[in-house]
C-alpha positions in Angstrom: 185.6 84.8 133.2 182.1 86.3 134.3 179.1 84.8 131.5 175.8 86.1 132.8 174.0 85.6 129.5 173.7 82.2 127.6 171.1 80.1 125.2 171.4 76.4 125.5 169.6 73.4 124.5 167.6 70.9 126.6 166.2 67.4 125.7 164.2 65.4 127.9 164.6 61.6 127.6 162.3 59.5 125.5 160.0 57.1 126.9 160.8 53.0 126.9 158.5 50.9 124.7 156.0 48.8 125.9 156.6 45.2 125.7 154.3 42.8 123.8 155.1 38.8 125.3 152.7 36.0 126.5 153.6 34.0 129.6 155.6 30.8 128.4 155.5 28.8 132.1 155.1 24.9 132.0 152.0 23.3 133.0 149.8 27.1 131.5 148.1 25.5 128.7 146.7 28.7 127.9 149.1 31.7 129.3 148.0 35.2 128.9 149.8 38.5 127.7 152.4 39.9 130.3 154.3 42.4 128.2 155.7 44.9 130.9 155.8 48.7 130.3 158.2 51.3 129.3 160.1 53.4 131.7 159.3 57.2 131.3 162.0 59.7 130.1 163.7 61.7 132.4 163.2 65.2 132.5 165.6 68.5 132.7 165.6 70.3 135.9 167.1 73.2 136.6 168.2 73.9 140.2 169.7 77.2 142.1 172.8 77.1 143.4 174.6 79.5 146.1 177.5 78.6 145.3 177.8 79.6 142.0 178.4 83.1 140.8 178.6 82.8 136.7 176.8 80.5 133.6 180.5 80.1 132.6 179.8 75.8 131.9 176.9 76.5 129.8 179.4 78.6 128.1 181.4 76.1 126.5 178.7 73.2 126.4 175.1 73.7 125.0 173.5 71.0 124.4 172.1 69.0 127.2 170.1 65.5 127.4 168.2 63.5 130.3 168.3 59.7 130.2 165.9 58.0 128.1 163.6 55.0 129.6 164.0 51.4 129.3 162.3 49.2 127.6 159.6 46.9 129.1 159.8 43.1 129.8 157.7 40.0 129.7 156.7 38.7 132.5 155.2 42.2 133.2 158.7 43.5 134.2 158.2 47.2 133.6 161.1 49.4 132.5 163.3 51.6 134.4 162.7 55.3 134.4 165.2 57.5 132.8 167.2 59.5 135.3 166.6 63.1 135.8 169.5 66.0 134.6 169.8 68.7 137.0 171.6 71.1 135.6 172.7 73.4 138.8 172.6 77.2 137.6 173.7 80.0 140.4 170.7 81.8 142.5 169.4 85.3 140.5 169.0 83.2 137.0 166.0 83.9 135.3 164.6 81.4 132.6 163.1 82.1 129.3 161.6 80.2 126.4 164.1 81.1 123.7 161.7 80.6 120.7 158.7 82.8 122.6 160.4 84.9 124.7 158.1 83.6 127.9 159.6 83.3 131.0 159.4 79.9 132.6 160.8 80.7 136.0 162.9 82.8 138.7 165.4 80.9 140.8 165.9 83.2 143.5 166.4 80.9 146.6 169.0 77.9 147.0 168.0 74.6 145.9 164.7 76.3 143.9 164.1 74.1 140.9 162.1 74.7 137.8 161.4 71.3 135.3 161.9 72.8 132.0 161.2 69.9 129.5 159.4 66.9 130.7 160.6 63.3 129.7 158.3 61.0 127.3 155.6 58.4 128.7 156.7 55.2 128.4 154.5 52.5 125.8 152.0 50.4 127.5 152.8 46.5 127.1 150.4 44.3 125.2 148.4 43.1 128.8 147.1 46.5 128.7 145.3 45.5 125.8 143.1 42.5 126.5 139.2 43.1 125.8 136.4 40.6 125.7 137.2 40.0 122.4 141.1 40.4 121.7 142.2 37.8 124.4 145.7 38.1 122.7 146.8 41.3 121.5 150.0 41.2 119.7 151.0 44.2 119.8 152.4 47.1 122.8 153.0 50.9 122.6 156.3 52.7 121.4 157.5 55.5 123.8 156.8 58.7 123.6 159.8 61.4 122.4 160.7 63.9 125.4 160.6 67.2 125.4 163.0 69.4 123.7 163.8 73.2 123.0 166.1 76.2 123.4 166.0 78.2 126.7 167.6 81.4 127.6 169.2 81.8 130.8 169.7 85.2 132.6 171.9 85.8 135.5 171.0 88.9 137.6 173.2 89.0 140.5 171.8 89.1 144.2 173.8 91.4 146.0 172.3 93.2 149.0 174.2 96.5 147.8 175.4 97.9 144.7 178.2 100.8 144.2 177.2 102.3 141.1 178.6 105.4 139.5 180.8 107.0 136.5 184.3 105.0 135.7 187.2 105.5 137.6 185.1 107.0 140.7 186.9 104.5 143.0 184.5 101.6 143.2 187.0 98.9 142.8 189.0 100.8 145.3 186.0 101.0 147.7 185.1 97.5 147.4 188.8 96.7 148.3 189.0 98.5 151.1 185.6 97.1 152.9 185.9 93.0 151.6 188.4 90.5 150.7 187.6 91.2 147.0 190.3 92.0 145.3 189.3 93.4 141.6 191.6 95.0 139.0 192.7 98.7 140.0 194.2 101.0 137.5 193.9 105.0 137.0 191.4 104.7 133.5 188.3 104.5 132.9 186.8 100.6 132.5 189.0 99.0 134.5 186.4 96.6 135.6 184.5 95.2 133.0 182.8 92.4 135.2 180.7 92.7 138.4 182.7 91.7 141.2 181.3 90.7 144.4 182.5 91.2 148.0 181.2 89.8 152.0 181.4 93.3 154.2 181.1 93.5 157.9 180.5 96.2 160.3 179.8 95.1 163.6 177.1 92.2 163.8 176.0 92.9 160.5 177.1 91.7 157.2 175.8 92.1 153.7 177.0 91.4 150.4 177.9 93.8 147.8 178.4 94.3 144.0 180.8 96.7 142.3 179.1 97.4 139.0 181.3 98.4 136.1 181.3 102.1 135.3 178.2 103.3 133.7 178.1 106.2 131.3 175.6 108.5 129.9 173.3 106.6 127.4 173.8 103.3 129.0 170.2 102.7 129.8 169.6 103.0 125.5 172.7 100.3 125.4 175.7 102.9 124.9 179.2 101.2 126.7 177.8 98.1 128.2 174.8 99.6 129.6 172.2 96.9 129.5 174.8 94.5 130.2 175.6 96.0 133.5 172.4 97.3 134.7 170.6 94.2 135.2 172.6 93.3 138.4 171.4 96.0 139.8 167.5 95.7 139.7 167.7 93.0 142.5 169.7 94.6 144.9 168.0 96.2 148.1 170.3 99.3 148.3 172.2 101.9 145.6 175.7 103.4 146.9 176.0 105.8 144.6 179.8 106.5 144.3 180.9 109.9 143.1 184.2 111.5 142.4 185.1 114.4 144.8 188.0 115.3 142.6 185.9 115.8 138.9 188.2 113.3 137.6 190.6 113.2 134.9 187.9 115.5 133.1 187.5 117.7 135.5 183.7 116.8 135.9 181.5 118.3 138.6 180.1 115.9 141.2 176.8 116.8 141.6 176.0 117.1 137.6 177.7 113.4 137.7 174.8 112.3 140.5 172.1 113.7 137.8 173.5 111.5 135.4 173.5 108.1 136.9 169.7 108.8 138.6 168.8 109.8 135.0 170.5 106.2 133.8 168.9 104.1 136.6 165.5 105.6 136.2 165.5 105.4 132.2 166.6 101.6 132.0 163.7 100.5 135.3 161.5 103.0 137.0 161.3 101.3 139.9 165.3 101.9 140.3 164.2 106.0 140.9 162.7 105.2 144.1 165.5 102.3 145.2 166.9 103.5 148.9 170.2 105.0 147.9 173.2 106.6 149.7 175.4 108.6 148.0 179.4 108.0 148.6 181.8 110.6 147.9 185.1 109.2 147.3 188.9 110.6 147.0 188.1 112.9 150.3 192.0 112.9 150.5 192.9 114.3 147.3 193.3 117.8 147.2 189.8 120.4 146.5 187.7 117.6 147.5 186.7 119.3 150.4 184.6 122.4 148.8 183.4 119.3 146.5 181.8 117.1 148.7 180.5 120.5 150.5 179.2 121.2 147.6 178.0 117.4 147.3 176.6 117.2 151.2 174.4 120.4 150.7 172.6 118.8 147.7 171.9 115.4 149.3 170.7 117.4 152.3 168.2 119.2 150.4 167.2 116.2 148.4 166.9 114.2 151.4 169.8 111.7 150.5 172.1 110.5 153.3 175.7 111.0 152.3 179.3 110.1 153.4 182.2 111.3 152.3 185.4 109.0 152.6 188.4 107.9 151.0 188.9 104.7 149.8 193.0 104.9 149.6 193.1 106.1 153.6 190.0 104.8 155.1 188.6 107.9 156.2 184.8 107.7 156.5 184.8 104.1 155.8 183.4 103.0 159.1 180.5 105.1 159.5 179.5 104.4 155.7 179.5 100.7 156.4 177.5 100.8 159.5 174.4 102.7 157.8 174.8 100.5 154.6 174.5 97.4 156.9 171.2 98.9 159.0 169.7 100.1 155.7 170.3 96.4 154.1 169.0 94.6 157.2 165.8 96.9 157.5 165.2 96.7 153.7 165.7 92.7 153.9 163.3 92.4 156.7 160.7 94.6 155.2 160.8 92.0 152.0 160.7 89.2 154.3 157.7 90.1 155.9 156.0 90.5 152.6 157.2 86.8 151.3 155.4 83.7 152.1 157.2 81.2 154.8 157.4 78.7 152.5 158.1 78.2 148.7 157.1 75.9 146.3 160.6 73.5 146.5 159.8 72.8 142.9 158.4 74.9 139.6 156.9 73.0 137.1 156.5 74.3 133.6 153.7 72.8 131.9 152.2 73.8 128.4 148.5 74.0 128.1 145.7 71.8 128.0 146.3 69.6 125.0 142.9 67.8 124.6 141.9 70.2 121.6 141.8 69.1 118.2 142.4 71.1 114.9 141.6 70.3 111.3 143.0 72.3 108.6 143.6 71.8 105.1 147.7 70.6 104.2 149.8 72.3 101.7 149.6 69.3 99.4 145.9 69.6 99.0 144.8 66.9 102.4 144.0 67.7 105.8 146.4 68.1 108.6 145.1 67.2 112.3 146.7 68.6 115.1 146.2 68.4 118.9 149.0 67.2 121.3 146.7 63.6 122.8 146.0 62.4 119.1 149.4 63.0 118.0 150.6 61.2 121.0 148.0 58.0 120.1 150.1 58.0 116.9 153.5 58.6 117.8 153.0 55.2 120.4 151.7 53.3 117.5 153.7 50.5 115.8 152.9 51.6 111.9 154.5 47.9 111.2 152.1 46.1 113.6 148.6 45.6 111.5 147.1 45.0 114.7 148.5 47.9 116.2 147.0 50.3 113.4 143.9 48.9 113.8 143.4 49.8 117.2 144.5 53.6 116.5 142.0 53.7 113.9 138.7 52.8 116.2 140.3 55.1 119.2 140.8 58.1 116.2 136.6 57.1 115.3 136.1 57.1 119.5 137.9 60.5 119.8 135.9 62.7 117.0 139.1 62.6 114.6 137.0 60.8 111.7 133.8 62.7 112.4 135.7 66.4 112.4 137.5 64.8 109.4 134.3 64.8 107.5 132.5 67.9 108.7 135.7 69.7 107.1 134.7 68.1 103.9 137.3 65.4 103.8 136.8 62.5 101.4 137.6 59.0 100.9 141.4 58.6 99.3 142.1 62.3 101.0 145.7 62.4 103.0 145.7 63.0 106.5 148.3 64.2 108.2 148.9 63.5 112.2 152.3 64.4 113.6 154.7 62.5 111.5 152.6 60.0 109.8 150.2 60.5 107.1 146.9 58.2 106.2 144.6 57.7 103.2 141.4 58.4 104.6 138.6 56.1 104.5 135.4 56.8 106.2 134.8 53.9 109.3 132.2 51.3 107.7 130.8 50.5 110.9 131.1 46.8 109.5 133.6 45.8 112.3 136.7 46.6 109.6 139.5 48.5 110.3 140.6 50.4 107.1 143.6 53.1 107.4 
């Protein structure tokens, strides 16, 4: 089974909680806080693997979760980092945010990586909260939850050359003749329903060729499985445009067929209209094919397009075609390599926008919503069952200007304030040293 489009859920690991503990050694009468930090959660990373050719592994399993960080311990022992979850995908996989449609990355090289969700940070142990007036803090931070979301994976095959044409023109027979690929072959339309790849050797040149399922008129608008098939042509350096010199069972005109496929390629992606192309007249061994071949050759000469007449059955003309295709692919790939940087980043990381901004708005219940990634992280990290931790949080919110923003927006004592998953009763800080929530 060939799977080239899937949607999966990825969840990074939660961070471990910090520890609140104190030194208990003998002969240490005033042991201070020594709580260790929680370990950060693991990330979810996609990695391009040249040995894979399909996304079928993600067709049956849709949910993936990285390891969480472990909690901190006493004696300043920090928790372990959660192990990253590395998901292997074929080269040529495009990754998008399923909710926004934003492209997160394009994995085109073997070993290239993309971090799609990041693990939550570990909470700090109580030794980090010692001040000149707070000598023995009894609280530590909780770990942050890891990022989570749905992503879409779309595979666009990375072949050097693509065999395109109408159904039953003999593309599968050609790839079977020139490579070790063994696609299903029969004398009826749409025998091929998934792309096939084959490695072709011609002299000192070798290249990867793709047998793309037959296109029909209207494919660029979704007729048949047009969009599903056309995407696999986008990355190829060379198009081998196959036409049936016999006209097929419908008695079609091979020259008119060339125009049909050209129009569909251009309609799908305008740059495909300028992609280097070789026209291949197939079934030369059939009765009446020679006359049609002469007409196609004349058209190709007038339109400055290379033409080769072949027979996939007898092998006639195959050698010159492969030599020309091999040389063309080699020249095109060399030109593309000169335009690319000599080195590429081993790992691309999807980093969200800066998170220091804080917004205050009216809530549906008449209270106030305070939004901002940094503020929400502070709340999530706070143990609401620990009074000292809650008091510390309020001082931090005052220092970061949340209280002043609420007052400027019109908040009054007694109003409900929502920050992330927590709701507070608002009471303006009096400045007398007390902490109110």
